[in-house]
N, C-alpha and C positions, 0 to 999 in steps of 0.2 A: 497162630504162630507156634503153638505147642506141638510136641511130638504126637499126642493124641488129642483131637479136638475136644474142647470143653473141660480139660483137666486143670487148666490154669485159671486163676482169678484175673480180673481186669488189672489189679495192682501188679500181679506177677508179669503179665504181658507188658505193662509199662516199665517194669524193672528190667526186662530183657532189652527193650529199646534203650533205656538209660545206660545199661552196661555197654551197649554198642556205640553210644554217642558221647560218653563221658570218659575222662582220662583215668579215673580210678573207681574202684568199688565204692569208696566212701562218697565220692561226688555223685555217683549213680543213686546211692541210697538216699542222700539228701534231696535229689531231684524228684524222687517219687515218695518222699516223706515216710520212709521206713528205716528201721535201725540197721546199722551195718551188720550186726550179728544175724539179724533176720535175713538179710540179703545173702550172706555167706551160707546160712542154713538152707535157703532156697536153692542155692547153686549145687548143693549135695543131693537134692531131690531129683530122682530120675526123670520125671516128667518135665520139670523146669529145665534141667540140664539138656534134655533132648530138644526142647523149644529154643534154648539159647544156641545150641549147635546148629539147628536148622536156620535160625536167623543169621548166624555168622556165615553159613554157606551161601545164603541169599545175598548178603552184602558182598562177599568175596566174588560171587558170580557176576554181580553188577559191576564191580571194579574191573574184573577181567574183560567184560564186554566193553567198558569204556577204554581200556588199554588197547583193545583190538581196533576200536574206532580211530584211535590216534596213531596207529602203526603207519599208515600211509603218509601222514604228515611227518612223522619221525624219519622215515626212510628218505623222504624228499629233502628234509633238512640236512641229514647226513650227506646225501648226494650233492647238495649245493655247496656245503662246506668243503667236501672233498675236491670238487672241480673249480672252486673259486680261486683265481690266480692270486688274490690278496691274502689267502689263508696261509698261516705258517705251516711249514712242511710237517712238523710234529703233529699238528692238529689234523692235517690231511691224512696222515698215516693212521692216527687213532680212528678217524671216521671210516676209512677204508677197512681197517681191521674189524671194527664194529659191524659193518655191513657183512663182511665175509663170515664172521663168527655167528651172527644171527641167522644168516642164510643157511649155514651148515646145520645149526640146531633145528631150524624149521624142517629141513630135509630129514633129519634123524627122527623127529617127532612124527612126520608123515609115514616114514617107514615103520616105526613102532606101532602106530595106529593101524596100518595095513596088516601087520603081523597079528595084532590082537584080534582084529576083525576076522581074520582067517582062522585063528584058533577058536574063537567063539562059534564060528560057523561049523567047524569040524567037531566041536564038543557034542557029546550026547545030549539030546533034548530032554532027557528025564531029569526031574528035579527043578526045572526052570519054571518060572511063573510067567 
């Protein structure tokens, strides 16, 4: 889990997990049976901090994947609300507006990704790994 393998102790790995799963640093420290000051000190350590950031990125990526899985159902729900004759007009308008806004953002993101890919392809190959 750490930035460089083997640089963190088992207790520090547990602390990273606790920081991600508890509401506060104090609760995380109690969960792994270390002092709060120790946990704050570990957070200033470059290796611990790198491990914590990597773990946060992993959690965020997993949440993003879950959101993507739910997109189809969300769009279906908005569409059903929008066309349901029993839905109040204001709710229909909000659903329609949401669909249009999200569609526009998706197109913008695709365009930006295409531009970035073209720039990366055109960039000099030197210095790349």
